[in-house]
N, C-alpha and C positions, 0 to 999 in steps of 0.2 A: 878339649877338655874332656871328652867322651874319649879321645884315643888313649889318654893318660889314664882315665878309669879302669880301660879295658888293660891296657898293658901293666896297669898294677894289679888289679883284679884278678887275672886269669893265674898268676903264680901265688897269689895269696889263697885261692879256692884250693891250688892243689897241696898248699902248705898245710890248710886247714883238715885235707880228705886225708894227710900223711898222720896227723898229729891224730886225729880222730881214730885211724885205724891202731895206730901203736898203742894209744890208750883201751880200745877195746881189747887187743893182743894181751896187754899186760894185764888186765882187768880178769880177763878167760883165764890165764895160766897161774894167777893168785887164786883162784876158783877152784881150778881142777888140780892144784897140789891140795887145797883144802880137803877137797872131798877124798882125794888119795890117802890123806896122812891119816883121816878119821876111819877110811877103811882098813888101812892097815894097822892100825892101833889094835882092832878090835878081833884082826885077824877072822875075817869071815870068809874070803875066797879059801875052798870054792864052797864051805860047809852049809852055809845059810842063805840060799839063792831069793827066799821071802823076804827076808829082812833085809837083802842085799838090793832089792826091787822096789821097798820100799824108801831106803836111803837116798836113790838117782832119783827117785819122784821127787821128793822133798828137795832134794838138792836142785833139781832142773826149777823148781816153782820158784828158789831162790834168786839163780843166776839168771833168770831169763831167756833159757836155750833147751836146747836137748842135752842128756848126758848119759853117756853108755860105760859099762865096764866090761871087760877083755880081761881072759886069763893070759898066763904067760906065752901060750902058744897062740894068743889072739881069737880065742873062742870066745864068741858074745855069750855072759852071764848076766846083763840085767840091763836094760834100755826105759828109760823115763816115759818113753811113748808107748809102752807094752806092746811091742812088736813080735810078732808070732815067728819072726827067725832066729831065736834064742838057739843058740848051739852052731850057729853058723860061723863060719872062719872069717874074720875083720882083718886080718892082718894079711892078706892076700895079695898088696902089691897095687893094691888100687885107693888106698888109703895111707900115704906116706907118714902123714902124723903118728898112725900105729905102728907102724913098722917101726917108727923110729923110737917111741916109748916103750914096746915091748922088748927094744933091745936096751933099753935104761937110758934113753934121751929123753928130754920133752923137747916138743915139736910144735911148730903152727903152720899150717897152711891155709891158703886163702884158693877156693875153686868154685866153679859155677855147678850147681845142682840142677839136672834135667828133670828130675822129679819133683822139685819144688817151683823150677823155673826162676831161682835168685842165686845169688855170691852167699855163698858161707863160710864163716871162718870158723878154724876147725883146730882146738887145740888141743895134745895129748900127753899126759906126765905119767910117768911108770909108776906103780904101786910096791912099794919094798916092805920088805918084811927080813929083820937079821940082814939087811944088805944086800939080799937078794930080789930080784925082779920076780914079782908073782903074778901082776898082772899091769892095768895100766885104765886111766880114766880118761874118755873124750867129751869134751864139750864142745858142742857147734852151736853157731848162732847166726841170723843173717845179718848179711852188711848194710839191709836196709837200712837199720839202725844208723849208720855212718851216713850212708848216702844223704838220709833225712837229714842229719845234723850239718851236713857239707851244703845241702839245697838251703836250709834255712840260713848260714851265714853267709852264703853268696847273695840269697835274696835281701838280706839285712843291708849287705856292701851295696847291691844294685840301689836299695832305696835311700842310701844314705848319698850315695855317689849323685844318684839322678836329683836329689834334694839340693844338693852341693851344687851339682849344674844348673839347675834351674836359678839356684839364688845367686851364681855366677852369672848366669844371662841377665838377668834382672840387675845385679848389680852394674853389670857391663853397657845394657842399656840406659840406665839412669848415669852413668859416667858419660856416656855417649852423649846422651843428649845437654848434659851439663857443658860439654865441650862445644856439640854442632850448635845450638841456641846462642849463643854469643858470636859464632863465626858466620850463623846466617843473619844475624844484625848487622854485623859488619859488613857482610855482602852487600845487604839492601842499603844500608846508608851509602856505600861506594858507588853503588848504580844511580841512586838518588844524586849523589855529587856529580857523577857522569853526565846526568841529565840536565844538571844546570842549577840543581836546588844547593845553593853555597850555603844554606840555613842547615843542613844536615848535617847532625852529630853524631857519633856511635853512644857518646859520654858514659855511663856505668853500665856495660853489657854484663857484667860480671864473668865467672869462669876463671880460670888459673889465673896466676900471676902475671906471666906469657902474657896470656891475652891481653889481661887490662894495660899491661904496658902499650900493648901494640895498638890498643884502643886510646890510648893517650898520646902515642906520635901520630895517630890519623888524624886525630882532633886538631892538634898542632898544625899538621900540614893543611888543614881543609881551615883554618885560622887563617894561616898565611895566605891560602889561594884567592879567600874571599876578600881579603884587604888589597892585593893585587890587582884581582878583577873591578874591585870598585875605584882604586884609583884610576884605572884605564878607563871605565866610564867615565869619569869625572873628567878625565881629560880630553875624550872624545866631546862630551857636551860643552865643554867649557871652550875647547879649541872651538867647534865650531860655531857657537854663538859670537866669540871673538872675531872671527872671518868675516860674518856677514856684513858688520858696519864697514870695512872697507871695501868690500866688493860690492857693497850698493853704491859707496862713492864712485869708486871706477865706473861702475855702469853709468852713472848719471853724468860724469865727466866724458864718455864716449861717446853718449848721445848726443852730447852739447856740441862736442867736436865733428860728429857727423852731421849736425843741422847745419854748422859754420861752412864743412868744407868743400870746396868747387872742384878741387885735383881728383881727377878719375881713380889715379893711384893710389892717391891718400884715402880716399873714401873705400877702396878694396883693402888697406891697411887698416883700417878703423872697422869695418864690419868683422873682417877675420878675429881683430881684438874684442870687439862685442860678442863674438859667437864664443870666444874661449871663456870669456866672463863669465856667459851664461852657463857654458859646462861647469864651469867651478864652483858658480853658484848651486847648481844643480847638486855637484857631488855632497857640497855642505850640507844643503837640504837632506840629503839622505844620510848622512852620518847625525844629523838630528832626530830624524826619524826611527834609526836604527837605536839610538841611545834610550829615545823615551820607549819603543818597543821591550829592551831589554830591561830599564829598570822597573815596567809595568811587568815583567816575567810572561807578557803575553806571547801565548802559542802562535805559532805562525806556517804559513805554507803558502805555496806559489805554483801558478801555473805555467809550466816550462813553454807551451804553444804560445799562451800570451805573451810571457815575458821575451820570447823569440821575436815573437811581432813588432812587441816595443822599441825591441834594438834594432832593427831594420830600420824602424821610422826614424829614430834616433840619427842613425848613421848614414841613411842614403844620400844625403849632400855630398858630406865628405865623402862618401865612396864614388860617386860619381864625379867629383872634382878630380880625384886622383886616378880615374881609369877604371874603376871596380865596379862590379853589380854585389847586390844582395838577395838571397830569395832564403825564404823560411819556409820549412814542410817538413812533414812527421805529424805524429799522432798525439804530441804534446804529454799530459798527464801531470798530475798534483803531485809536487815533491814538497818533503819536509826540508824547508828552508825559508830564510827572512825574503822577501823578493827585492829588498836594497842589494843583499849580498848577490842573489842572481843576477840582477842587472849589473853590478861592478864586475861579477866576472864575465859576462857577455861583452859589456864596454873593453873590459883588457884583451880580451882575443880578438874581439873585431879590431881595436884599436893596431894590434900587432898584424893581423893578416891583411887589412888594409896597406899598409907601412910596409910588409914583405913580398906582398902577392896581390898586384892588380891583376883585375879580371875576375871571374865569376867567385863568389864565395857564397857559401851555402850554409846555413844553419839548419841543424838537423836535429829533431828531438824522439825520442822513441823507447824501447823498453828491452833491457837485456839481462834475462831471468828474473831475479827480484828486484834488481834496479834499474831507474829510470836513467835514461843518458841525454846527455845538451853537450851537441859536437859543433864545431866551426873547421867547415873543410875548405881550402884555397887550393888551387891550381898554381902556385909559385913552385921557385926552386927547392922545395920542402928543407929538410934541417937533417944534416949527417945523422947516421944513424948513433954514433959514438957519441953524439952533443945532447941526444935527446932526454937522457936522463938529468943531464945539468942543465938542461936551458929554464928548470922550474924552480933552480936556486936563486936566493936574491942576489942582486946584483951581476948575476950571469951574462955575459953579452955573446951570442953566437959568433963563428966566425963570417957571415954574411950578412950581420946586423948592421942594419941602415944607420948613418951618424944621429946623434942626439939620443933620446932614451936613457933611463936609467936601469934597465934589467930587473925590474921589477914586477912587470904588467903580470907573468905567467905564474911567479911565485907567491904573490897577493892571491890571484884566481885558484891556484891550489889551495894555498891556505884555508881561503874561504870555504871551498869545497870540501876539504877535511873537518873544517869546523864543525859541519852538517854531518859528519859520519861517511863524508863520500869521498873520491878520491878526482885525480884529475890525471892523464895521461898524455904524451905526446906519440903520434904514431905516423908511418908512413900513408900516405894514401894511394890508393889504385888508380894508375894511369899518370903518378905524380903531384907533388905539392903536400901538404902536411895535414892531417886530421888531428884536431885539438879535444879529446871527448874527457866532458865531466860526467862522473857517474853518482847519482843521488839515493836516495831513500825515496820510498814514495811515500805519500801522507798516507794516515789511516784516518781512522773515522774520530779519534779522538788524538790530534797530533800532541808531540811531545813539548815540552816548554823548551821556550828559546833558550840556546846556551848562554851561561852565566848569571841565567835570571837567580834572584832569589824568592 
């Protein structure tokens, strides 16, 4: 807007200056012709210089400038300023307007006066007597009047433009605020929804019709998301409750069978089945705990070092039976995650590692920049680099996968990590083997609400 003001103001100022100058020239020409006509009508040249001097003095007072009269030769006859150089030759080539006037032509010149230190407008017209040029009248006026008028006009333009600029800025600020406020509100609601507050709605944020339409679409999406999440919660809770009863029945039947079993081979099979039932019961219990935590909207965090130690304790027996050893090490750290989710991640990673790579398996906890890390490193045959990105896809089974299994373990672990704003990646390990690394956000003083909480 300031550029536009300058672009329009400069030409306008020039135009105002030209118009004011032309107006002053026209006014001076008319005044000079009037004085010349009055002098020529009474034929004062050159007989009565005292009367002539009085006429130019009064004329100067009326026109607001200096008035002089010269004869046909350019000799100064009268001067409104009463100068002592009467009789001097004023048509000597230094005053072009007088040279033209004594030659019978009106003329106007603008030139700088060294004596006065300002620009002057000089207008001269011939004095006629019976068609003959008998002298000339010249009026000089300072151009300061024109400059002052132009300056006043420019200042007025600047004042109006500045007021317009300020008004425009205020209007733009108000308009930007009216647009930004609903967008900020929408962004805040999006953040709350992303953090798990399914009750967050933008509702009527105001603003333009496009923003209102966007708000309605956002709230409709949030409604659908809330219904979907609640359905999932109910399914998890109901399925877990319904699984409890048959698992309890299976546990009782296995314990009864174990009490009666005499054959060593049969006892081993029953004991293995009993352990699997215990493991399944533990998973169901975790699902119930998770469902309750989500329903309550409880903020949650987990110590990764403690989670790794619990995982080693849970899996040591199975690892030893399959020829593997487990070791947990690292600095630990509290992460933003549900303990049940972290336990599930570790169970899936260890299940894979023990099945694929008997030998030493290390659970490492640490920190990488702003993220906490939880890794399972084995010394097995490793995963080909071309398959590392795909092994976390659901139902994908690598080329060296042992029989059995569903291809869901790493996929579920990755989804659980991403649920808490983390990630999972499969890497090659130095010296051979595989390193599966999970990255999670560290817990803050006030942990965020669990995803999906209302």
